[in-house]
gemmi code that builds the backbone of each chain (N, CA, C; Angstrom):
import gemmi

chains = {
    "A": [
        ("MET", (13.394, 36.766, 25.870), (13.525, 35.671, 26.833), (12.334, 34.733, 26.706)),
        ("GLY", (12.602, 33.455, 26.492), (11.526, 32.486, 26.331), (10.874, 32.130, 27.644)),
        ("LYS", (9.918, 31.236, 27.546), (9.193, 30.805, 28.736), (9.466, 29.317, 28.980)),
        ("PRO", (9.241, 28.868, 30.205), (9.402, 27.433, 30.482), (8.405, 26.609, 29.677)),
        ("ILE", (8.855, 25.429, 29.261), (7.969, 24.504, 28.555), (7.858, 23.234, 29.399)),
        ("ILE", (6.640, 22.951, 29.846), (6.422, 21.743, 30.645), (5.720, 20.717, 29.777)),
        ("SER", (6.293, 19.517, 29.763), (5.706, 18.451, 28.962), (5.798, 17.151, 29.751)),
        ("GLY", (4.698, 16.749, 30.362), (4.680, 15.501, 31.133), (5.665, 15.516, 32.277)),
        ("ASP", (6.734, 14.745, 32.134), (7.685, 14.604, 33.235), (8.916, 15.490, 33.076)),
        ("SER", (8.832, 16.495, 32.221), (10.023, 17.340, 32.039), (9.661, 18.826, 31.921)),
        ("ILE", (10.646, 19.645, 32.249), (10.507, 21.092, 32.074), (11.778, 21.585, 31.397)),
        ("ILE", (11.608, 22.470, 30.430), (12.744, 23.070, 29.734), (12.671, 24.571, 29.970)),
        ("VAL", (13.780, 25.146, 30.464), (13.790, 26.582, 30.767), (14.948, 27.268, 30.046)),
        ("PRO", (14.748, 28.536, 29.689), (15.854, 29.318, 29.138), (16.948, 29.511, 30.194)),
        ("SER", (18.143, 29.879, 29.732), (19.293, 30.003, 30.635), (19.269, 31.318, 31.406)),
        ("SER", (18.322, 31.421, 32.322), (18.242, 32.592, 33.189), (17.849, 32.133, 34.584)),
        ("LEU", (18.533, 32.688, 35.592), (18.250, 32.289, 36.971), (16.838, 32.675, 37.395)),
        ("GLU", (16.203, 33.531, 36.625), (14.809, 33.880, 36.930), (13.911, 32.639, 36.874)),
        ("HIS", (14.362, 31.610, 36.179), (13.530, 30.417, 36.012), (13.795, 29.337, 37.055)),
        ("LEU", (14.683, 29.614, 38.006), (14.921, 28.646, 39.081), (13.626, 28.322, 39.816)),
        ("ALA", (12.835, 29.349, 40.063), (11.580, 29.146, 40.800), (10.593, 28.300, 40.000)),
        ("ASP", (10.600, 28.452, 38.664), (9.709, 27.637, 37.825), (10.074, 26.160, 37.942)),
        ("VAL", (11.381, 25.889, 37.895), (11.837, 24.498, 38.014), (11.467, 23.955, 39.394)),
        ("ASP", (11.691, 24.769, 40.423), (11.389, 24.317, 41.788), (9.907, 23.988, 41.942)),
        ("LEU", (9.064, 24.839, 41.417), (7.609, 24.617, 41.498), (7.232, 23.293, 40.830)),
        ("PHE", (7.822, 23.058, 39.665), (7.540, 21.830, 38.904), (8.019, 20.592, 39.675)),
        ("ILE", (9.250, 20.650, 40.169), (9.839, 19.504, 40.872), (9.079, 19.216, 42.175)),
        ("GLU", (8.861, 20.268, 42.975), (8.184, 20.039, 44.259), (6.755, 19.543, 44.044)),
        ("GLY", (6.084, 20.089, 43.062), (4.714, 19.652, 42.759), (4.680, 18.197, 42.336)),
        ("THR", (5.624, 17.806, 41.500), (5.692, 16.414, 41.034), (5.986, 15.472, 42.201)),
        ("LEU", (6.919, 15.881, 43.068), (7.281, 15.042, 44.212), (6.106, 14.882, 45.176)),
        ("ARG", (5.338, 15.939, 45.380), (4.150, 15.823, 46.247), (3.142, 14.870, 45.615)),
        ("GLY", (3.067, 14.910, 44.296), (2.197, 13.966, 43.588), (2.637, 12.523, 43.779)),
        ("TYR", (3.949, 12.315, 43.957), (4.472, 10.969, 44.219), (4.227, 10.550, 45.673)),
        ("GLY", (3.838, 11.506, 46.524), (3.641, 11.209, 47.941), (4.899, 11.318, 48.772)),
        ("VAL", (5.895, 12.052, 48.287), (7.162, 12.207, 49.018), (6.967, 13.170, 50.192)),
        ("GLY", (7.603, 12.884, 51.323), (7.516, 13.735, 52.506), (8.268, 15.045, 52.324)),
        ("GLU", (7.892, 16.021, 53.140), (8.419, 17.385, 52.955), (9.928, 17.504, 53.168)),
        ("SER", (10.471, 16.750, 54.111), (11.910, 16.853, 54.357), (12.711, 16.343, 53.153)),
        ("LEU", (12.258, 15.219, 52.599), (12.920, 14.678, 51.403), (12.722, 15.601, 50.206)),
        ("ILE", (11.526, 16.175, 50.107), (11.269, 17.121, 49.012), (12.282, 18.262, 49.079)),
        ("ALA", (12.522, 18.762, 50.283), (13.479, 19.871, 50.430), (14.877, 19.448, 49.982)),
        ("ASP", (15.315, 18.256, 50.391), (16.655, 17.784, 49.999), (16.773, 17.663, 48.473)),
        ("ILE", (15.730, 17.116, 47.862), (15.768, 16.954, 46.405), (15.686, 18.320, 45.713)),
        ("ALA", (14.836, 19.196, 46.244), (14.692, 20.534, 45.646), (15.995, 21.331, 45.743)),
        ("ILE", (16.669, 21.222, 46.888), (17.971, 21.887, 47.053), (18.938, 21.362, 45.987)),
        ("SER", (18.975, 20.053, 45.839), (19.914, 19.437, 44.891), (19.619, 19.869, 43.457)),
        ("VAL", (18.344, 19.855, 43.086), (17.988, 20.273, 41.723), (18.336, 21.742, 41.510)),
        ("SER", (18.087, 22.564, 42.512), (18.418, 23.998, 42.360), (19.916, 24.195, 42.135)),
        ("GLU", (20.730, 23.380, 42.808), (22.190, 23.458, 42.615), (22.550, 23.107, 41.170)),
        ("LEU", (21.952, 22.018, 40.688), (22.292, 21.543, 39.339), (21.807, 22.521, 38.272)),
        ("VAL", (20.629, 23.080, 38.468), (20.102, 24.023, 37.472), (20.909, 25.327, 37.500)),
        ("ASN", (21.257, 25.779, 38.702), (22.151, 26.950, 38.836), (23.422, 26.743, 38.024)),
        ("ASN", (24.067, 25.580, 38.228), (25.319, 25.283, 37.528), (25.111, 25.183, 36.020)),
        ("ALA", (24.005, 24.536, 35.635), (23.728, 24.358, 34.203), (23.550, 25.706, 33.509)),
        ("ILE", (22.857, 26.618, 34.174), (22.612, 27.943, 33.588), (23.903, 28.763, 33.539)),
        ("LEU", (24.586, 28.826, 34.691), (25.730, 29.741, 34.801), (27.016, 29.165, 34.220)),
        ("HIS", (27.309, 27.914, 34.541), (28.592, 27.334, 34.136), (28.477, 26.545, 32.836)),
        ("GLY", (27.382, 25.821, 32.673), (27.209, 25.036, 31.449), (26.877, 25.929, 30.268)),
        ("ASN", (25.754, 26.610, 30.366), (25.280, 27.431, 29.240), (25.810, 28.860, 29.267)),
        ("LYS", (26.564, 29.218, 30.295), (27.110, 30.582, 30.418), (26.010, 31.629, 30.281)),
        ("ALA", (24.819, 31.284, 30.762), (23.652, 32.182, 30.714), (23.323, 32.654, 29.304)),
        ("SER", (23.691, 31.847, 28.313), (23.408, 32.210, 26.916), (21.905, 32.115, 26.652)),
        ("PRO", (21.290, 33.187, 26.152), (19.836, 33.170, 25.934), (19.394, 32.167, 24.873)),
        ("GLU", (20.318, 31.740, 24.009), (19.945, 30.771, 22.957), (19.885, 29.339, 23.492)),
        ("LYS", (20.464, 29.138, 24.681), (20.561, 27.770, 25.202), (19.521, 27.536, 26.303)),
        ("THR", (19.179, 26.260, 26.473), (18.182, 25.907, 27.480), (18.738, 24.850, 28.434)),
        ("VAL", (18.008, 24.676, 29.529), (18.307, 23.619, 30.499), (17.060, 22.752, 30.606)),
        ("SER", (17.248, 21.449, 30.498), (16.097, 20.563, 30.634), (16.214, 19.747, 31.915)),
        ("VAL", (15.065, 19.552, 32.549), (15.008, 18.782, 33.791), (13.915, 17.731, 33.625)),
        ("ARG", (14.306, 16.464, 33.777), (13.351, 15.364, 33.615), (13.280, 14.575, 34.911)),
        ("ILE", (12.075, 14.263, 35.355), (11.899, 13.564, 36.625), (11.107, 12.280, 36.417)),
        ("GLY", (11.464, 11.239, 37.162), (10.727, 9.983, 37.068), (10.776, 9.241, 38.388)),
        ("LEU", (9.884, 8.285, 38.540), (9.828, 7.463, 39.745), (9.767, 5.995, 39.342)),
        ("ALA", (10.695, 5.202, 39.869), (10.685, 3.763, 39.592), (11.335, 3.042, 40.760)),
        ("ASP", (10.753, 1.910, 41.158), (11.300, 1.106, 42.260), (11.554, 1.942, 43.515)),
        ("HIS", (10.614, 2.811, 43.840), (10.715, 3.664, 45.030), (11.938, 4.579, 44.989)),
        ("LYS", (12.382, 4.890, 43.793), (13.500, 5.826, 43.647), (13.083, 6.962, 42.727)),
        ("VAL", (13.337, 8.185, 43.182), (13.162, 9.348, 42.309), (14.445, 9.522, 41.512)),
        ("ARG", (14.270, 9.727, 40.231), (15.431, 9.921, 39.350), (15.217, 11.230, 38.597)),
        ("ILE", (16.200, 12.115, 38.667), (16.082, 13.424, 38.014), (17.344, 13.676, 37.190)),
        ("ALA", (17.149, 14.063, 35.929), (18.285, 14.372, 35.046), (18.219, 15.846, 34.653)),
        ("VAL", (19.324, 16.534, 34.856), (19.435, 17.954, 34.498), (20.469, 18.067, 33.383)),
        ("ALA", (20.059, 18.608, 32.249), (20.956, 18.663, 31.087), (21.127, 20.090, 30.592)),
        ("ASP", (22.380, 20.440, 30.291), (22.634, 21.756, 29.692), (23.168, 21.574, 28.274)),
        ("GLN", (23.448, 22.671, 27.599), (23.952, 22.626, 26.224), (25.330, 23.281, 26.137)),
        ("GLY", (26.096, 23.122, 27.215), (27.428, 23.734, 27.255), (28.498, 22.841, 26.666)),
        ("ASN", (29.730, 23.107, 27.053), (30.867, 22.383, 26.481), (31.385, 21.269, 27.385)),
        ("GLY", (30.636, 20.926, 28.398), (31.077, 19.870, 29.293), (32.051, 20.379, 30.336)),
        ("PHE", (32.230, 19.585, 31.408), (33.212, 19.982, 32.425), (33.753, 18.748, 33.115)),
        ("ASN", (34.888, 18.912, 33.741), (35.520, 17.803, 34.449), (35.273, 17.977, 35.947)),
        ("PRO", (34.435, 17.114, 36.524), (34.121, 17.276, 37.954), (35.338, 17.150, 38.858)),
        ("ASP", (36.396, 16.501, 38.352), (37.604, 16.335, 39.172), (38.331, 17.659, 39.406)),
        ("THR", (37.970, 18.685, 38.636), (38.652, 19.974, 38.781), (38.033, 20.837, 39.886)),
        ("ILE", (36.917, 20.359, 40.472), (36.256, 21.152, 41.506), (37.027, 21.030, 42.819)),
        ("ALA", (37.373, 22.166, 43.403), (38.118, 22.155, 44.667), (37.226, 21.646, 45.797)),
        ("ASN", (37.839, 21.008, 46.784), (37.088, 20.497, 47.927), (36.651, 21.662, 48.819)),
        ("PRO", (35.328, 21.898, 48.928), (34.877, 23.096, 49.658), (35.070, 23.012, 51.166)),
        ("ILE", (35.347, 21.798, 51.697), (35.528, 21.721, 53.149), (37.006, 21.745, 53.553)),
        ("ASP", (37.894, 21.900, 52.559), (39.293, 22.164, 52.911), (39.363, 23.519, 53.627)),
        ("GLU", (40.214, 23.604, 54.607), (40.330, 24.834, 55.404), (40.517, 26.074, 54.526)),
        ("ALA", (41.327, 25.915, 53.460), (41.632, 27.056, 52.585), (40.410, 27.524, 51.787)),
        ("ASN", (39.413, 26.642, 51.644), (38.246, 26.986, 50.818), (36.995, 27.301, 51.635)),
        ("LEU", (37.109, 27.192, 52.947), (35.925, 27.259, 53.801), (35.143, 28.565, 53.650)),
        ("LEU", (35.849, 29.674, 53.463), (35.155, 30.963, 53.385), (34.939, 31.442, 51.948)),
        ("LYS", (35.146, 30.560, 50.979), (34.827, 30.928, 49.600), (33.307, 30.976, 49.440)),
        ("GLU", (32.857, 31.932, 48.630), (31.401, 32.115, 48.504), (30.757, 31.115, 47.549)),
        ("VAL", (31.562, 30.489, 46.706), (31.010, 29.554, 45.716), (31.777, 28.230, 45.771)),
        ("GLY", (31.248, 27.236, 45.062), (31.983, 25.987, 44.916), (31.469, 24.837, 45.766)),
        ("ARG", (30.278, 25.002, 46.376), (29.748, 23.947, 47.252), (28.625, 23.141, 46.609)),
        ("GLY", (28.165, 23.556, 45.436), (26.958, 22.978, 44.843), (26.999, 21.471, 44.692)),
        ("ILE", (27.966, 20.972, 43.929), (28.047, 19.535, 43.667), (28.320, 18.768, 44.965)),
        ("PHE", (29.127, 19.351, 45.832), (29.427, 18.729, 47.124), (28.137, 18.511, 47.917)),
        ("ILE", (27.279, 19.514, 47.937), (26.004, 19.410, 48.656), (25.115, 18.355, 48.007)),
        ("VAL", (25.063, 18.352, 46.673), (24.246, 17.364, 45.965), (24.720, 15.947, 46.312)),
        ("ARG", (26.018, 15.727, 46.279), (26.557, 14.398, 46.606), (26.201, 13.996, 48.049)),
        ("SER", (26.165, 14.976, 48.934), (25.861, 14.689, 50.342), (24.389, 14.346, 50.545)),
        ("LEU", (23.511, 14.980, 49.784), (22.071, 14.818, 50.001), (21.457, 13.666, 49.216)),
        ("MET", (22.046, 13.320, 48.068), (21.444, 12.323, 47.187), (22.102, 10.959, 47.345)),
        ("ASP", (21.416, 9.899, 46.890), (21.975, 8.543, 46.965), (23.017, 8.311, 45.882)),
        ("SER", (22.764, 8.872, 44.703), (23.749, 8.722, 43.622), (23.754, 9.976, 42.753)),
        ("VAL", (24.921, 10.253, 42.199), (25.101, 11.394, 41.295), (25.938, 10.905, 40.125)),
        ("ASP", (25.345, 10.945, 38.937), (26.056, 10.472, 37.746), (26.262, 11.652, 36.798)),
        ("ILE", (27.509, 11.909, 36.452), (27.826, 13.048, 35.594), (28.289, 12.542, 34.235)),
        ("GLU", (27.572, 12.962, 33.201), (27.961, 12.606, 31.837), (28.248, 13.904, 31.081)),
        ("ALA", (29.528, 14.170, 30.888), (29.924, 15.430, 30.250), (30.465, 15.166, 28.856)),
        ("THR", (29.914, 15.855, 27.877), (30.426, 15.769, 26.507), (30.626, 17.189, 25.990)),
        ("SER", (31.187, 17.288, 24.787), (31.406, 18.619, 24.200), (30.088, 19.264, 23.776)),
        ("HIS", (28.995, 18.492, 23.813), (27.682, 19.032, 23.424), (26.805, 19.346, 24.636)),
        ("GLY", (27.331, 19.109, 25.822), (26.539, 19.400, 27.008), (26.804, 18.407, 28.120)),
        ("THR", (26.346, 18.758, 29.297), (26.518, 17.902, 30.470), (25.144, 17.492, 30.983)),
        ("THR", (25.005, 16.212, 31.295), (23.789, 15.726, 31.946), (24.177, 15.141, 33.297)),
        ("ILE", (23.550, 15.642, 34.335), (23.790, 15.104, 35.675), (22.498, 14.455, 36.150)),
        ("THR", (22.600, 13.182, 36.502), (21.435, 12.421, 36.946), (21.591, 12.078, 38.423)),
        ("ILE", (20.568, 12.425, 39.193), (20.596, 12.125, 40.626), (19.460, 11.152, 40.950)),
        ("THR", (19.684, 10.327, 41.975), (18.608, 9.459, 42.434), (18.489, 9.569, 43.952)),
        ("LYS", (17.276, 9.328, 44.416), (17.026, 9.344, 45.865), (15.902, 8.358, 46.172)),
        ("ALA", (16.158, 7.451, 47.090), (15.115, 6.520, 47.518), (14.081, 7.253, 48.349)),
        ("ILE", (12.814, 6.904, 48.136), (11.754, 7.585, 48.902), (10.949, 6.565, 49.713)),
    ],
    "B": [
        ("MET", (11.608, 34.378, 47.618), (11.960, 34.793, 48.968), (11.472, 36.210, 49.229)),
        ("LYS", (10.984, 36.453, 50.432), (10.643, 37.810, 50.864), (11.608, 38.195, 51.975)),
        ("LEU", (11.796, 39.484, 52.148), (12.762, 39.924, 53.156), (12.228, 41.123, 53.914)),
        ("SER", (12.226, 41.028, 55.233), (11.929, 42.203, 56.044), (13.163, 42.493, 56.893)),
        ("ASP", (13.262, 43.748, 57.343), (14.428, 44.128, 58.136), (14.034, 45.179, 59.160)),
        ("ARG", (14.767, 45.214, 60.242), (14.521, 46.204, 61.284), (15.803, 46.395, 62.077)),
        ("VAL", (15.814, 47.454, 62.905), (16.937, 47.661, 63.810), (16.409, 47.524, 65.233)),
        ("GLN", (17.005, 46.628, 66.004), (16.578, 46.375, 67.386), (17.784, 46.525, 68.303)),
        ("ASP", (17.681, 47.460, 69.249), (18.788, 47.717, 70.199), (20.102, 47.980, 69.457)),
        ("GLY", (20.011, 48.681, 68.333), (21.213, 49.038, 67.577), (21.746, 47.931, 66.682)),
        ("VAL", (21.042, 46.806, 66.658), (21.487, 45.665, 65.840), (20.513, 45.483, 64.676)),
        ("VAL", (21.064, 45.291, 63.479), (20.238, 45.043, 62.294), (19.727, 43.603, 62.350)),
        ("VAL", (18.423, 43.440, 62.169), (17.834, 42.093, 62.115), (17.223, 41.896, 60.736)),
        ("LEU", (17.755, 40.938, 60.006), (17.228, 40.605, 58.680), (16.410, 39.326, 58.791)),
        ("GLU", (15.199, 39.368, 58.201), (14.308, 38.211, 58.292), (13.889, 37.732, 56.901)),
        ("PRO", (14.705, 36.894, 56.280), (14.283, 36.306, 55.001), (13.175, 35.290, 55.239)),
        ("LYS", (12.332, 35.115, 54.237), (11.219, 34.171, 54.361), (11.068, 33.407, 53.050)),
        ("GLY", (10.958, 32.098, 53.143), (10.769, 31.280, 51.945), (12.012, 30.472, 51.626)),
        ("LYS", (12.372, 30.429, 50.348), (13.524, 29.647, 49.905), (14.586, 30.583, 49.361)),
        ("ILE", (15.840, 30.324, 49.687), (16.939, 31.137, 49.141), (17.706, 30.228, 48.183)),
        ("MET", (17.441, 30.400, 46.880), (18.001, 29.458, 45.909), (18.825, 30.119, 44.815)),
        ("GLY", (18.916, 31.429, 44.832), (19.655, 32.109, 43.769), (18.722, 32.937, 42.912)),
        ("GLY", (19.307, 33.622, 41.934), (18.472, 34.453, 41.074), (18.055, 35.727, 41.780)),
        ("PRO", (16.966, 36.340, 41.329), (16.574, 37.652, 41.833), (16.265, 37.659, 43.330)),
        ("ASP", (15.690, 36.573, 43.838), (15.342, 36.524, 45.262), (16.569, 36.669, 46.139)),
        ("ALA", (17.611, 35.930, 45.805), (18.798, 35.909, 46.643), (19.482, 37.268, 46.677)),
        ("SER", (19.417, 38.007, 45.563), (20.084, 39.312, 45.536), (19.417, 40.291, 46.500)),
        ("LEU", (18.155, 40.057, 46.841), (17.463, 40.898, 47.835), (18.234, 40.922, 49.148)),
        ("LEU", (18.592, 39.747, 49.630), (19.294, 39.622, 50.907), (20.683, 40.246, 50.814)),
        ("HIS", (21.379, 39.931, 49.733), (22.716, 40.475, 49.503), (22.677, 42.005, 49.502)),
        ("ASP", (21.750, 42.569, 48.731), (21.680, 44.032, 48.592), (21.312, 44.706, 49.914)),
        ("LYS", (20.383, 44.116, 50.651), (19.961, 44.711, 51.929), (21.114, 44.693, 52.925)),
        ("LEU", (21.818, 43.597, 52.960), (22.971, 43.470, 53.852), (23.989, 44.570, 53.556)),
        ("TYR", (24.249, 44.776, 52.271), (25.268, 45.761, 51.894), (24.769, 47.192, 52.052)),
        ("ASP", (23.466, 47.415, 51.959), (22.897, 48.733, 52.259), (23.239, 49.131, 53.695)),
        ("TYR", (23.044, 48.198, 54.611), (23.319, 48.486, 56.024), (24.818, 48.668, 56.268)),
        ("ILE", (25.629, 47.873, 55.586), (27.075, 48.017, 55.756), (27.509, 49.421, 55.319)),
        ("LYS", (26.923, 49.902, 54.221), (27.240, 51.258, 53.745), (26.814, 52.310, 54.766)),
        ("GLN", (25.764, 52.017, 55.524), (25.295, 52.946, 56.566), (26.093, 52.797, 57.858)),
        ("ASN", (27.146, 52.004, 57.788), (28.025, 51.780, 58.935), (27.342, 51.012, 60.062)),
        ("LYS", (26.300, 50.275, 59.729), (25.661, 49.407, 60.727), (26.305, 48.025, 60.583)),
        ("LYS", (27.086, 47.681, 61.581), (27.977, 46.526, 61.423), (27.637, 45.348, 62.317)),
        ("LYS", (26.540, 45.456, 63.042), (26.098, 44.321, 63.861), (24.820, 43.789, 63.228)),
        ("VAL", (24.880, 42.568, 62.750), (23.762, 42.017, 61.976), (23.379, 40.628, 62.487)),
        ("VAL", (22.083, 40.437, 62.657), (21.550, 39.103, 62.955), (20.657, 38.685, 61.787)),
        ("VAL", (20.903, 37.513, 61.251), (20.015, 36.960, 60.222), (19.131, 35.911, 60.896)),
        ("ASP", (17.836, 36.215, 60.938), (16.862, 35.315, 61.561), (16.354, 34.336, 60.499)),
        ("LEU", (16.699, 33.070, 60.673), (16.389, 32.062, 59.655), (15.116, 31.271, 59.957)),
        ("ALA", (14.345, 31.733, 60.932), (13.171, 30.967, 61.380), (12.200, 30.654, 60.255)),
        ("GLN", (12.063, 31.591, 59.318), (11.042, 31.409, 58.287), (11.629, 31.048, 56.916)),
        ("VAL", (12.866, 30.555, 56.924), (13.481, 30.103, 55.670), (13.218, 28.601, 55.516)),
        ("ASP", (12.487, 28.236, 54.472), (12.162, 26.822, 54.245), (13.435, 26.020, 53.999)),
        ("TRP", (14.245, 26.506, 53.081), (15.551, 25.922, 52.817), (16.406, 26.906, 52.030)),
        ("MET", (17.683, 26.647, 52.011), (18.584, 27.430, 51.158), (19.571, 26.466, 50.522)),
        ("ASN", (20.159, 26.915, 49.417), (21.181, 26.092, 48.773), (22.540, 26.780, 48.933)),
        ("SER", (23.509, 26.383, 48.132), (24.855, 26.943, 48.289), (24.887, 28.434, 47.971)),
        ("THR", (23.960, 28.899, 47.170), (23.897, 30.341, 46.899), (23.573, 31.093, 48.188)),
        ("GLY", (22.608, 30.570, 48.931), (22.261, 31.191, 50.209), (23.432, 31.166, 51.177)),
        ("LEU", (24.114, 30.014, 51.237), (25.293, 29.916, 52.106), (26.352, 30.940, 51.683)),
        ("GLY", (26.518, 31.102, 50.365), (27.498, 32.063, 49.842), (27.173, 33.491, 50.242)),
        ("ILE", (25.896, 33.818, 50.273), (25.484, 35.168, 50.687), (25.809, 35.391, 52.162)),
        ("LEU", (25.527, 34.375, 52.981), (25.842, 34.493, 54.406), (27.351, 34.638, 54.619)),
        ("ILE", (28.137, 33.863, 53.879), (29.597, 33.944, 54.003), (30.093, 35.321, 53.577)),
        ("SER", (29.551, 35.801, 52.462), (29.932, 37.121, 51.962), (29.651, 38.198, 53.012)),
        ("GLY", (28.466, 38.142, 53.610), (28.114, 39.103, 54.656), (29.020, 38.974, 55.868)),
        ("TYR", (29.274, 37.730, 56.252), (30.119, 37.465, 57.422), (31.527, 38.038, 57.226)),
        ("THR", (32.133, 37.737, 56.077), (33.520, 38.176, 55.848), (33.593, 39.691, 55.673)),
        ("THR", (32.623, 40.270, 54.986), (32.623, 41.729, 54.792), (32.491, 42.446, 56.127)),
        ("LEU", (31.561, 41.983, 56.958), (31.380, 42.618, 58.270), (32.620, 42.425, 59.133)),
        ("ARG", (33.148, 41.218, 59.134), (34.331, 40.935, 59.957), (35.517, 41.805, 59.535)),
        ("ASN", (35.664, 42.013, 58.231), (36.774, 42.833, 57.730), (36.588, 44.313, 58.038)),
        ("ASN", (35.360, 44.669, 58.457), (35.077, 46.062, 58.820), (34.748, 46.184, 60.310)),
        ("ASP", (35.332, 45.298, 61.117), (35.135, 45.291, 62.573), (33.682, 45.095, 62.979)),
        ("GLY", (32.937, 44.392, 62.158), (31.554, 44.068, 62.502), (31.385, 42.578, 62.685)),
        ("MET", (30.128, 42.135, 62.753), (29.876, 40.711, 62.948), (28.479, 40.346, 62.474)),
        ("LEU", (28.378, 39.173, 61.865), (27.082, 38.622, 61.466), (26.826, 37.375, 62.303)),
        ("LYS", (25.657, 37.329, 62.913), (25.276, 36.164, 63.700), (23.969, 35.587, 63.148)),
        ("LEU", (23.756, 34.317, 63.399), (22.539, 33.646, 62.942), (21.625, 33.362, 64.125)),
        ("ALA", (20.319, 33.379, 63.854), (19.347, 33.020, 64.888), (18.304, 32.087, 64.294)),
        ("ASN", (17.767, 31.227, 65.156), (16.673, 30.320, 64.763), (17.038, 29.468, 63.539)),
        ("VAL", (18.210, 28.878, 63.585), (18.642, 28.028, 62.466), (17.781, 26.753, 62.456)),
        ("THR", (17.124, 26.509, 61.351), (16.241, 25.338, 61.257), (17.086, 24.057, 61.090)),
        ("ASP", (16.446, 22.921, 61.323), (17.165, 21.647, 61.197), (17.753, 21.479, 59.798)),
        ("LYS", (16.997, 21.880, 58.789), (17.431, 21.706, 57.400), (18.691, 22.533, 57.123)),
        ("ILE", (18.703, 23.768, 57.605), (19.869, 24.636, 57.373), (21.041, 24.188, 58.261)),
        ("GLN", (20.718, 23.777, 59.488), (21.758, 23.245, 60.389), (22.476, 22.070, 59.724)),
        ("SER", (21.704, 21.225, 59.066), (22.275, 20.070, 58.384), (23.237, 20.511, 57.277)),
        ("LEU", (22.840, 21.518, 56.502), (23.708, 22.042, 55.433), (24.982, 22.665, 56.004)),
        ("LEU", (24.828, 23.412, 57.100), (26.001, 24.036, 57.730), (26.959, 22.964, 58.241)),
        ("THR", (26.410, 21.862, 58.716), (27.246, 20.767, 59.216), (27.970, 20.074, 58.068)),
        ("ILE", (27.222, 19.757, 57.001), (27.802, 19.090, 55.825), (28.982, 19.890, 55.278)),
        ("THR", (28.808, 21.215, 55.217), (29.804, 22.083, 54.590), (30.857, 22.607, 55.575)),
        ("LYS", (30.733, 22.161, 56.841), (31.653, 22.583, 57.909), (31.569, 24.067, 58.239)),
        ("LEU", (30.537, 24.729, 57.744), (30.373, 26.158, 58.045), (29.814, 26.355, 59.455)),
        ("ILE", (29.408, 25.272, 60.072), (28.915, 25.333, 61.447), (30.002, 25.906, 62.367)),
        ("SER", (31.267, 25.703, 61.968), (32.386, 26.195, 62.785), (32.664, 27.673, 62.537)),
        ("VAL", (32.043, 28.233, 61.507), (32.297, 29.628, 61.139), (31.312, 30.571, 61.823)),
        ("PHE", (30.023, 30.198, 61.782), (28.978, 31.114, 62.236), (28.640, 30.928, 63.712)),
        ("ASP", (28.403, 32.066, 64.396), (27.813, 32.019, 65.727), (26.305, 31.917, 65.544)),
        ("ALA", (25.692, 30.894, 66.121), (24.253, 30.691, 65.962), (23.578, 30.662, 67.324)),
        ("TYR", (22.388, 31.269, 67.405), (21.664, 31.397, 68.670), (20.229, 30.911, 68.507)),
        ("ASP", (19.636, 30.553, 69.655), (18.292, 29.976, 69.619), (17.212, 31.025, 69.360)),
        ("SER", (17.534, 32.298, 69.572), (16.543, 33.354, 69.337), (17.251, 34.626, 68.904)),
        ("VAL", (16.480, 35.538, 68.326), (17.025, 36.837, 67.920), (17.502, 37.603, 69.148)),
        ("ASP", (16.716, 37.552, 70.238), (17.096, 38.269, 71.461), (18.438, 37.759, 71.997)),
        ("ASP", (18.628, 36.443, 71.969), (19.908, 35.870, 72.432), (21.069, 36.350, 71.559)),
        ("ALA", (20.823, 36.408, 70.252), (21.880, 36.857, 69.328), (22.219, 38.321, 69.573)),
        ("ILE", (21.190, 39.134, 69.798), (21.424, 40.562, 70.062), (22.180, 40.736, 71.379)),
        ("SER", (21.787, 39.968, 72.383), (22.468, 40.054, 73.688), (23.950, 39.716, 73.561)),
        ("ALA", (24.271, 38.835, 72.633), (25.661, 38.406, 72.462), (26.548, 39.528, 71.926)),
        ("PHE", (25.935, 40.561, 71.369), (26.714, 41.705, 70.888), (27.121, 42.634, 72.039)),
        ("LYS", (26.452, 42.498, 73.197), (26.680, 43.472, 74.285), (27.902, 43.103, 75.101)),
    ],
}
model = gemmi.Model(1)
for chain_id, residues in chains.items():
    chain = gemmi.Chain(chain_id)
    for i, (resn, *xyz) in enumerate(residues, 1):
        res = gemmi.Residue()
        res.name, res.seqid = resn, gemmi.SeqId(i, " ")
        for name, pos in zip(("N", "CA", "C"), xyz):
            atom = gemmi.Atom()
            atom.name, atom.element = name, gemmi.Element(name[0])
            atom.pos, atom.b_iso = gemmi.Position(*pos), 0.0
            res.add_atom(atom)
        chain.add_residue(res)
    model.add_chain(chain)
structure = gemmi.Structure()
structure.add_model(model)
structure.setup_entities()
């Protein structure tokens, strides 16, 4: 199992949920460096954790050969974060609505819904070589 | 995440602390919950006072505990839900699923 690689504004982690905390530490630390308040930091950290969870489990299928990269930037008072996996892509339209009565007690399937609720924008670019999801949040 | 647990007035009180985001930390809560279920302890309060935040994985663990206990004539209640978690429960409409109380004592009293 490899180790996280931090380089400036990005972190690359192997496809293991053990590295969720490494990504969180990097993201929260960077956001505090930007001067972001704690409540917003939590919203962004929750969103990134959702995307990295999905990238590891659904994108890369937890394959040890594959990695997840997370890049963060700040421009025009907006935080922009891109999470990329090396999977086969996915169609976001296939995700069931988690607030439908029939899905309310399902244990999974709320990640992207929560991200869309917390962030200002969510852009999904899915290809056969991987999926990149970019989120933005005004600070 | 760290987790402490105790039994108060016959009710299991679980106290997670930190962030519940998935991976090894989250399985702590899941495993502890199911340990008590195996011991036939079916009244559970999850005290969220010291949880900084949780994501959908954390919500999934709470749902799993809730449905398992309910299917075995038990019940899971929440106490000290923070604003951040309250917001997530509202967004996901799970606010209508869980009984939530302002304190652990209030949640325990609700079992009587």
